[in-house]
GUKOL-670031 format. One record per residue (C-alpha): y, z, x; residue in one letter. Coordinates in pm, 1 decimal, m for minus. Layout:
N
BAKOL    north       up     east res
BAKOL        Y        Z        X   a
...
This chain:
434
BAKOL    north       up     east res
BAKOL      0.0      0.0      0.0   m
BAKOL    352.5    m74.2    120.4   e
BAKOL    624.7    186.8     78.0   i
BAKOL    991.0    130.1    154.6   k
BAKOL   1244.5    388.0    267.3   t
BAKOL   1544.7    411.4    498.2   t
BAKOL   1417.3    671.2    744.6   v
BAKOL   1065.1    784.9    834.8   t
BAKOL   1021.0   1123.0   1002.9   v
BAKOL    697.8   1183.7   1196.3   i
BAKOL    599.0   1549.4   1213.1   g
BAKOL    601.4   1831.3    957.5   g
BAKOL    708.8   2113.1   1185.1   g
BAKOL   1044.3   2289.8   1178.2   a
BAKOL   1238.0   2008.0   1349.7   n
BAKOL   1093.1   1737.9   1126.1   g
BAKOL   1140.5   1933.4    804.9   l
BAKOL   1501.2   2032.5    872.6   f
BAKOL   1579.4   1672.7    974.5   t
BAKOL   1428.5   1550.8    648.7   t
BAKOL   1627.9   1804.5    447.1   l
BAKOL   1952.4   1716.0    626.0   d
BAKOL   1904.2   1345.0    558.7   l
BAKOL   1809.3   1405.8    194.3   a
BAKOL   2122.5   1614.6    138.1   l
BAKOL   2324.9   1318.6    271.1   r
BAKOL   2150.6   1106.3      3.0   e
BAKOL   1963.9    900.7    262.4   i
BAKOL   1616.5    789.0    151.5   d
BAKOL   1364.4    964.1    374.5   v
BAKOL    988.1   1007.6    396.1   i
BAKOL    818.8   1264.4    619.3   l
BAKOL    460.7   1203.4    733.9   v
BAKOL    244.4   1476.8    884.1   e
BAKOL   m118.2   1444.8    991.8   r
BAKOL   m199.5   1798.6    867.3   g
BAKOL    m13.8   2043.6    646.4   d
BAKOL    345.5   2144.9    713.7   i
BAKOL    364.5   2384.5   1006.8   g
BAKOL      7.3   2312.2   1114.7   s
BAKOL    113.6   2250.8   1474.8   g
BAKOL    347.1   2440.2   1705.4   t
BAKOL    579.9   2565.0   1429.2   s
BAKOL    298.1   2755.8   1260.8   g
BAKOL    187.5   2926.6   1581.7   k
BAKOL    490.0   3103.7   1722.9   f
BAKOL    542.7   3482.5   1727.2   h
BAKOL    768.0   3514.7   1421.8   g
BAKOL   1090.7   3594.7   1606.5   l
BAKOL   1426.2   3475.1   1477.0   l
BAKOL   1601.6   3483.3   1811.7   h
BAKOL   1937.3   3650.3   1861.4   s
BAKOL   1966.2   3452.0   2183.0   g
BAKOL   1964.5   3767.9   2394.5   a
BAKOL   1643.4   3664.1   2568.5   r
BAKOL   1819.5   3359.7   2714.9   y
BAKOL   2170.4   3496.8   2768.2   a
BAKOL   2141.1   3527.8   3146.9   v
BAKOL   1943.1   3217.2   3243.9   n
BAKOL   2000.1   2974.9   2954.4   d
BAKOL   2336.1   3058.7   2789.9   p
BAKOL   2359.4   2730.1   2595.7   e
BAKOL   2031.6   2810.0   2419.2   s
BAKOL   2149.8   3166.8   2364.6   a
BAKOL   2467.3   3049.4   2187.7   m
BAKOL   2267.8   2813.8   1967.0   e
BAKOL   2023.1   3092.9   1877.6   c
BAKOL   2283.2   3346.8   1768.7   i
BAKOL   2461.3   3082.2   1558.8   q
BAKOL   2138.4   2975.4   1387.9   e
BAKOL   2018.4   3334.0   1347.2   n
BAKOL   2320.5   3397.3   1125.1   k
BAKOL   2283.5   3069.6    932.2   i
BAKOL   1910.5   3105.4    861.4   i
BAKOL   1965.9   3464.6    747.3   s
BAKOL   2223.0   3335.1    497.2   t
BAKOL   2042.6   3028.4    359.8   i
BAKOL   1692.1   3181.1    352.6   a
BAKOL   1722.6   3560.6    310.0   p
BAKOL   1383.6   3566.6    136.3   h
BAKOL   1219.0   3458.2    463.7   a
BAKOL   1402.8   3689.3    704.4   v
BAKOL   1346.7   4056.5    789.2   k
BAKOL   1641.0   4221.8    963.0   d
BAKOL   1443.2   4444.9   1198.6   t
BAKOL   1685.1   4435.0   1490.1   g
BAKOL   1562.7   4413.1   1847.0   g
BAKOL   1547.8   4648.7   2145.1   l
BAKOL   1552.3   4558.1   2513.4   f
BAKOL   1384.7   4845.0   2697.3   l
BAKOL   1430.6   4923.3   3064.0   g
BAKOL   1120.8   5090.8   3206.7   i
BAKOL   1132.3   5036.0   3583.1   t
BAKOL   1403.4   5048.3   3847.9   k
BAKOL   1413.9   4667.1   3845.7   e
BAKOL   1465.5   4669.3   3467.7   d
BAKOL   1764.2   4900.5   3506.8   l
BAKOL   1917.5   4676.0   3772.9   e
BAKOL   1896.1   4387.8   3525.7   f
BAKOL   2086.0   4577.0   3254.0   s
BAKOL   2432.8   4510.0   3397.1   d
BAKOL   2407.1   4127.4   3428.8   p
BAKOL   2223.1   4125.6   3094.4   f
BAKOL   2499.6   4301.0   2901.2   m
BAKOL   2771.9   4101.2   3075.9   k
BAKOL   2594.0   3780.8   2970.2   s
BAKOL   2558.9   3904.7   2610.4   l
BAKOL   2931.5   3972.0   2604.8   e
BAKOL   3011.4   3628.9   2746.8   k
BAKOL   2785.1   3446.4   2500.3   v
BAKOL   2908.8   3650.5   2203.0   g
BAKOL   2592.3   3839.1   2106.4   i
BAKOL   2645.3   4184.3   1951.7   d
BAKOL   2477.2   4464.5   2143.3   h
BAKOL   2494.5   4837.2   2206.9   k
BAKOL   2319.6   5098.4   2417.6   v
BAKOL   2126.3   5340.1   2196.2   l
BAKOL   2044.6   5706.7   2237.8   d
BAKOL   1688.2   5723.7   2369.1   l
BAKOL   1597.3   6028.7   2158.6   k
BAKOL   1688.2   5839.0   1842.3   e
BAKOL   1491.1   5538.0   1961.4   v
BAKOL   1180.8   5751.8   2018.3   m
BAKOL   1208.4   5897.0   1669.6   q
BAKOL   1223.0   5550.5   1510.0   k
BAKOL    969.4   5398.6   1749.3   e
BAKOL    700.9   5663.2   1812.5   p
BAKOL    474.6   5429.8   2015.2   y
BAKOL    743.2   5320.0   2262.6   v
BAKOL    696.6   5411.8   2628.9   n
BAKOL    840.5   5762.2   2680.9   r
BAKOL    944.1   5660.1   3034.0   n
BAKOL   1202.3   5414.5   2901.1   a
BAKOL   1533.9   5472.1   3074.6   k
BAKOL   1760.9   5254.0   2860.5   i
BAKOL   1745.8   5083.9   2518.9   a
BAKOL   1985.7   4804.1   2425.8   i
BAKOL   2004.8   4692.3   2061.2   w
BAKOL   2051.7   4320.6   1977.5   v
BAKOL   2039.0   4135.8   1641.0   p
BAKOL   1685.6   3997.6   1675.3   d
BAKOL   1510.4   3946.5   1341.1   k
BAKOL   1169.6   3845.8   1208.7   v
BAKOL   1125.3   3520.3   1018.0   v
BAKOL    828.4   3452.8    790.2   l
BAKOL    729.4   3118.6    934.2   g
BAKOL    543.7   2950.1    650.4   y
BAKOL    782.0   3085.6    388.7   d
BAKOL   1076.7   2921.9    565.5   l
BAKOL    899.1   2591.6    629.0   l
BAKOL    777.6   2572.9    269.1   a
BAKOL   1127.7   2649.6    142.9   s
BAKOL   1271.5   2365.4    353.2   v
BAKOL   1000.6   2129.2    227.8   s
BAKOL   1054.9   2227.6   m135.1   i
BAKOL   1432.7   2196.2   m112.6   t
BAKOL   1404.8   1856.0     56.2   a
BAKOL   1161.5   1735.1   m210.3   s
BAKOL   1398.1   1840.8   m486.8   l
BAKOL   1665.1   1625.1   m321.4   h
BAKOL   1438.5   1318.8   m340.8   k
BAKOL   1275.8   1335.9      2.1   a
BAKOL    906.5   1249.4      2.1   k
BAKOL    673.7   1477.0    201.0   i
BAKOL    340.7   1306.4    279.5   m
BAKOL    103.0   1558.1    435.3   t
BAKOL   m239.7   1462.2    571.0   y
BAKOL   m101.4   1117.8    657.0   n
BAKOL   m149.5   1032.5   1023.6   e
BAKOL     52.6    767.6   1204.2   v
BAKOL   m182.1    528.0   1382.0   v
BAKOL     45.0    232.1   1458.2   e
BAKOL    405.6    114.5   1452.2   f
BAKOL    527.1   m177.8   1245.1   v
BAKOL    732.9   m385.9   1489.8   k
BAKOL    947.9   m697.0   1490.1   e
BAKOL   1003.1   m810.0   1849.0   n
BAKOL   1143.0   m495.9   2017.6   n
BAKOL   1248.5   m323.8   1696.0   s
BAKOL   1054.7    m55.2   1509.6   i
BAKOL   1041.2   m135.4   1139.3   r
BAKOL    809.5    136.0   1014.9   g
BAKOL    467.4    292.4   1060.0   v
BAKOL    107.0    243.8    955.7   k
BAKOL    m47.8    568.8    831.9   v
BAKOL   m395.3    675.5    725.4   i
BAKOL   m411.4    903.3    420.9   d
BAKOL   m682.3   1148.8    532.7   r
BAKOL   m732.3   1285.9    180.3   i
BAKOL   m791.5    955.0      2.6   n
BAKOL   m895.2    752.8    308.4   n
BAKOL   m631.1    491.1    234.1   e
BAKOL   m397.2    293.1    457.8   t
BAKOL    m23.7    286.4    385.2   n
BAKOL    253.8     88.0    548.4   f
BAKOL    589.3    264.9    539.9   i
BAKOL    873.5     22.7    609.7   k
BAKOL   1201.7    179.0    725.5   s
BAKOL   1514.2    107.5    927.3   d
BAKOL   1473.4    409.6   1154.8   i
BAKOL   1175.3    621.1   1264.9   v
BAKOL   1228.4    974.5   1398.2   i
BAKOL    964.2   1113.7   1630.5   n
BAKOL    952.2   1488.1   1559.5   a
BAKOL    589.4   1530.2   1663.7   a
BAKOL    658.0   1819.5   1901.0   g
BAKOL    417.9   1829.1   2198.1   p
BAKOL    247.1   1517.1   2058.2   w
BAKOL    573.2   1320.7   2088.7   a
BAKOL    450.6   1143.8   2402.2   f
BAKOL    154.7   1000.6   2208.9   k
BAKOL    391.7    860.1   1948.5   i
BAKOL    619.6    687.0   2200.5   v
BAKOL    317.8    534.2   2374.5   k
BAKOL    230.5    363.2   2045.6   m
BAKOL    575.1    205.0   2066.4   a
BAKOL    511.6     80.4   2420.5   g
BAKOL    717.4    348.6   2597.1   i
BAKOL    535.5    502.7   2891.2   e
BAKOL    736.6    815.8   2970.0   e
BAKOL    925.6   1085.9   2788.5   i
BAKOL   1079.7   1401.2   2947.5   p
BAKOL    849.9   1654.3   2784.5   i
BAKOL    674.0   1954.7   2939.7   l
BAKOL    386.9   2074.4   2714.4   p
BAKOL    368.5   2449.6   2769.5   t
BAKOL    120.2   2687.1   2609.5   a
BAKOL    232.4   3022.5   2474.2   g
BAKOL    m44.0   3270.7   2394.5   i
BAKOL      0.9   3544.3   2133.9   m
BAKOL   m222.5   3849.8   2081.5   v
BAKOL   m240.5   4011.0   1735.6   v
BAKOL   m304.6   4380.4   1671.3   f
BAKOL   m410.7   4489.8   1323.2   d
BAKOL   m163.5   4776.2   1322.9   k
BAKOL    214.7   4776.4   1302.5   r
BAKOL    311.8   4960.5   1619.1   l
BAKOL    686.3   4892.9   1616.4   n
BAKOL    963.1   4863.0   1360.0   n
BAKOL   1207.3   4669.4   1578.1   s
BAKOL   1132.7   4366.7   1793.1   v
BAKOL   1063.0   4508.3   2140.8   l
BAKOL   1162.2   4318.9   2453.8   n
BAKOL   1130.1   4406.4   2821.0   r
BAKOL   1469.2   4430.7   2990.7   l
BAKOL   1410.9   4158.2   3250.0   r
BAKOL   1425.0   3777.3   3277.5   p
BAKOL   1178.1   3613.5   3034.6   p
BAKOL    823.0   3661.6   3156.0   s
BAKOL    465.6   3703.2   3033.1   d
BAKOL    381.6   3982.5   2790.0   g
BAKOL    737.1   4104.5   2745.8   d
BAKOL    789.6   4082.8   2368.8   i
BAKOL    623.3   4253.5   2070.7   i
BAKOL    713.6   4138.1   1719.1   v
BAKOL    645.0   4348.8   1406.0   p
BAKOL    507.9   4085.8   1167.6   y
BAKOL    399.6   4213.0    825.9   s
BAKOL    138.9   4485.0    891.8   d
BAKOL     65.1   4363.7   1243.4   s
BAKOL    224.1   4364.2   1586.3   s
BAKOL    221.1   4037.0   1780.3   i
BAKOL    236.2   4048.1   2159.3   l
BAKOL    350.1   3745.7   2354.9   g
BAKOL    375.0   3527.6   2538.2   t
BAKOL    279.4   3298.2   2828.1   t
BAKOL    429.7   2973.9   2956.8   a
BAKOL    142.8   2774.1   3103.3   t
BAKOL    178.6   2398.8   3152.8   i
BAKOL   m117.3   2220.4   2991.1   v
BAKOL   m261.5   1875.8   3050.6   e
BAKOL   m465.2   1832.9   2729.8   d
BAKOL   m269.9   1977.9   2438.5   i
BAKOL   m557.2   1934.3   2191.9   d
BAKOL   m814.3   2118.7   2403.2   n
BAKOL   m639.8   2428.2   2531.3   f
BAKOL   m850.7   2744.5   2541.4   t
BAKOL   m752.5   3111.4   2560.6   i
BAKOL   m936.6   3317.3   2821.0   s
BAKOL  m1012.2   3690.0   2824.0   e
BAKOL   m812.8   3700.2   3146.7   e
BAKOL   m504.4   3571.2   2961.3   d
BAKOL   m545.5   3831.1   2686.5   i
BAKOL   m596.8   4118.5   2929.6   n
BAKOL   m293.2   4012.7   3133.8   m
BAKOL    m74.3   4014.6   2823.3   l
BAKOL   m200.1   4358.3   2719.5   i
BAKOL   m139.1   4496.4   3069.6   d
BAKOL    220.0   4370.5   3062.3   e
BAKOL    279.1   4468.2   2699.5   g
BAKOL    161.4   4822.7   2766.8   s
BAKOL    482.1   4883.2   2962.6   y
BAKOL    656.3   4866.2   2623.9   l
BAKOL    380.3   5033.2   2418.6   i
BAKOL    121.1   5213.9   2633.8   p
BAKOL   m105.1   5261.3   2328.2   y
BAKOL   m189.2   4888.7   2338.6   l
BAKOL   m450.7   4964.2   2601.8   k
BAKOL   m638.7   5177.9   2347.8   n
BAKOL   m654.9   4899.5   2088.4   l
BAKOL   m874.9   4596.4   2059.8   k
BAKOL   m678.4   4291.4   1940.4   p
BAKOL   m805.7   4132.0   1620.9   v
BAKOL   m734.7   3781.0   1743.0   r
BAKOL   m534.4   3562.5   1975.6   a
BAKOL   m376.0   3223.1   1916.0   y
BAKOL   m164.6   2976.5   2109.6   a
BAKOL    104.2   2718.1   2049.2   s
BAKOL    190.9   2430.8   2278.1   v
BAKOL    569.1   2406.5   2304.2   r
BAKOL    737.5   2069.5   2366.3   p
BAKOL    986.7   2193.2   2626.8   l
BAKOL   1239.0   1964.5   2791.2   m
BAKOL   1128.5   1871.3   3140.8   k
BAKOL   1419.1   2035.2   3321.6   t
BAKOL   1187.9   2214.9   3563.3   s
BAKOL    830.7   2192.9   3687.6   e
BAKOL    782.8   2552.4   3570.3   s
BAKOL    718.7   2634.5   3205.6   g
BAKOL    899.2   2966.0   3238.2   r
BAKOL   1209.7   2815.4   3401.5   e
BAKOL   1236.9   2512.8   3170.2   a
BAKOL   1530.9   2521.8   2927.7   s
BAKOL   1469.1   2620.9   2565.6   r
BAKOL   1744.6   2381.4   2455.5   d
BAKOL   1671.7   2042.4   2296.3   f
BAKOL   1759.2   1679.6   2351.0   t
BAKOL   1763.4   1375.3   2123.0   i
BAKOL   1659.0   1040.4   2269.6   i
BAKOL   1764.3    705.4   2124.2   d
BAKOL   1500.4    469.4   2260.3   h
BAKOL   1731.7    172.0   2254.5   e
BAKOL   1786.4    253.6   2622.3   k
BAKOL   1412.5    194.9   2669.1   d
BAKOL   1439.9   m145.0   2504.2   g
BAKOL   1297.7    m26.3   2170.1   v
BAKOL   1542.2     m3.7   1880.0   s
BAKOL   1487.4    190.8   1558.8   g
BAKOL   1310.2    485.3   1724.4   l
BAKOL   1457.0    830.9   1797.6   i
BAKOL   1267.1   1120.7   1959.9   s
BAKOL   1332.6   1496.5   1952.1   i
BAKOL   1233.3   1694.2   2262.1   i
BAKOL   1245.2   2072.7   2292.1   g
BAKOL   1417.1   2323.3   2070.1   g
BAKOL   1290.9   2641.1   1908.7   k
BAKOL   1191.5   2748.0   1558.5   f
BAKOL   1522.4   2935.4   1543.1   t
BAKOL   1730.0   2625.8   1627.2   t
BAKOL   1543.6   2370.6   1413.1   a
BAKOL   1820.5   2347.6   1153.0   r
BAKOL   2069.3   2258.7   1426.9   l
BAKOL   1827.8   1997.0   1562.6   v
BAKOL   1806.0   1841.2   1216.4   g
BAKOL   2184.4   1833.1   1187.5   e
BAKOL   2231.1   1662.6   1526.1   r
BAKOL   1959.4   1403.2   1462.5   v
BAKOL   2097.3   1328.9   1117.1   s
BAKOL   2446.2   1284.8   1263.7   d
BAKOL   2305.4   1015.1   1493.3   l
BAKOL   2111.8    847.8   1211.0   v
BAKOL   2411.5    858.2    975.8   s
BAKOL   2628.0    695.4   1239.9   n
BAKOL   2373.8    415.5   1283.9   k
BAKOL   2353.1    360.4    908.2   l
BAKOL   2727.6    376.7    850.1   g
BAKOL   2682.9    683.7    630.9   n
BAKOL   2998.4    895.9    652.9   k
BAKOL   2859.6   1212.8    493.9   s
BAKOL   2834.6   1539.3    687.2   h
BAKOL   2556.9   1793.4    723.9   s
BAKOL   2518.0   2040.2    436.7   k
BAKOL   2219.8   2241.3    559.3   t
BAKOL   2424.7   2531.0    698.6   s
BAKOL   2551.4   2610.9    349.1   k
BAKOL   2257.5   2504.7    129.8   t
BAKOL   2052.6   2795.3     m4.9   r
BAKOL   1682.7   2717.8     36.1   l
BAKOL   1457.3   2737.2   m269.1   i
BAKOL   1194.6   3010.7   m293.6   s
BAKOL    928.6   3059.2   m567.3   p
BAKOL   1139.2   3338.8   m714.9   l
BAKOL   1423.7   3097.7   m789.9   d
BAKOL   1251.7   2885.3  m1053.7   i
BAKOL   1021.1   2902.6  m1354.7   d
BAKOL    693.0   2812.6  m1186.5   l
BAKOL    493.6   2784.8  m1508.9   l
BAKOL    736.3   2538.2  m1666.4   s
BAKOL    758.3   2345.2  m1342.3   y
BAKOL    377.4   2316.0  m1317.5   a
BAKOL    348.0   2211.9  m1682.4   e
BAKOL    585.6   1917.9  m1630.7   k
BAKOL    349.4   1754.8  m1380.0   i
BAKOL     20.2   1861.4  m1533.2   g
BAKOL    m83.1   2119.4  m1274.2   l
BAKOL   m327.3   2372.7  m1426.5   p
BAKOL   m131.3   2680.7  m1532.3   k
BAKOL   m415.9   2904.7  m1422.4   v
BAKOL   m328.9   2833.5  m1056.3   l
BAKOL     21.8   2970.2  m1101.8   i
BAKOL    m85.3   3255.4  m1329.2   m
BAKOL   m344.0   3377.7  m1077.5   n
BAKOL    m68.3   3424.9   m820.0   a
BAKOL    197.9   3553.2  m1059.3   l
BAKOL    m53.1   3802.2  m1198.3   g
BAKOL    m28.9   3997.8   m871.9   r
BAKOL    341.4   4067.7   m925.6   k
BAKOL    402.8   4439.4   m961.1   g
BAKOL     56.8   4520.8   m828.1   s
BAKOL    m71.8   4673.3   m507.3   l
BAKOL   m127.8   4326.6   m360.5   d
BAKOL    198.9   4157.5   m457.8   e
BAKOL    310.1   4086.4   m100.1   e
BAKOL    m26.4   3939.2     m4.6   r
BAKOL      9.3   3670.3   m271.1   y
BAKOL    353.3   3547.0   m167.8   n
BAKOL    208.2   3281.5     59.6   t
BAKOL     m2.4   3142.0   m225.0   s
BAKOL    317.0   3095.4   m428.1   l
BAKOL    468.6   2893.3   m145.6   y
BAKOL    151.8   2685.6   m115.7   l
BAKOL    151.5   2612.2   m488.5   l
BAKOL    521.2   2531.8   m507.2   l
BAKOL    494.2   2304.8   m203.5   s
BAKOL    207.8   2123.8   m374.8   l
BAKOL    407.1   2085.8   m695.6   i
BAKOL    722.4   1963.2   m524.4   s
BAKOL    530.1   1695.9   m335.4   r
BAKOL    337.5   1582.9   m642.1   a
BAKOL    636.1   1458.9   m843.2   k
BAKOL   1012.4   1463.5   m805.3   k
BAKOL   1228.0   1585.5  m1090.9   h
BAKOL   1518.7   1815.4  m1157.1   e
BAKOL   1466.3   2186.1  m1211.3   i
């Protein structure tokens, strides 16, 4: 089947979804294709931190400024997906204390709120924190519910006439001479082939971006696939996000996510992004480092570990030293028109990525509208009448009622994700006004 649109976005992670939403709000026809479900790649496997930027203030101030800006915006447009836990940078060793002065000077320069807290008060609020901590600096770190935010972006984009095609894998480009004119996709649910014709294709495939550009005949792209391992403990050990007061390193952050604590992370360059394995050595190293923040970690057995492969910009040969900023590549310079790639970025800065990409696309299309995503409240299941919405497209009411039936019960919070899954399904099934 042939489908026509103006822009095709490849990749249903945070960058691709926010780009799709930004374009849809500018009334540009857009289709997003994703080989799995939304957030099934890197964006669904981070540690849940909505960065304040403090982590990068010393070594990557540009990223830090972007993070604090987007932290405030995401908290405003998606309050249902954000938990304002605050964050603490703890100095444990002599070296940590020596880092505190350049750290706070950098926070001041970048414009990130911070304050030194009384350690006795910290210990009362955080009973598992290392009693040998010598300084605690508060910053506005927060926790973001990853799938809730991604689903909200997808739903809001769909309601503004974007089409989200999950389980559709790009296998080939449609080309005319040196111009990209669309993509060939395989629908993995129905085993059908679709041709999506468009004026512009945006490569938002994250660490798989290099595979996409190779389909277009481009051999190189400045991407550094870097694996970050997270270890999950089935006990909430901290109320604030805990960070080690030192330059970013392995095992120096613990995020309170729902009823768990998530310890991260590593920065290992990987060759095969689809076959990366987590070793016991990696897990033990993270626990050893994390125990400086919470010594009790050594008494717990983690319930699981997972990893994401981050598409960092290749600004360094080291995964830890590479910038957490992003870049947008117009492949016209490579002799291929109609193709744009996104490299780098973070979950926290995805909205900004979408705005910048959409600015470039709008300029190419002669569209004079401006980005609206910074002021557009994202839809959540609590904002609409789910039963009426499902009835309009013929979705069995029992699916919605099973989830809504948990409201006011012991398990209400555990069913929130099912509401997002159902609403995402509905919004993709048929477009109409609510």
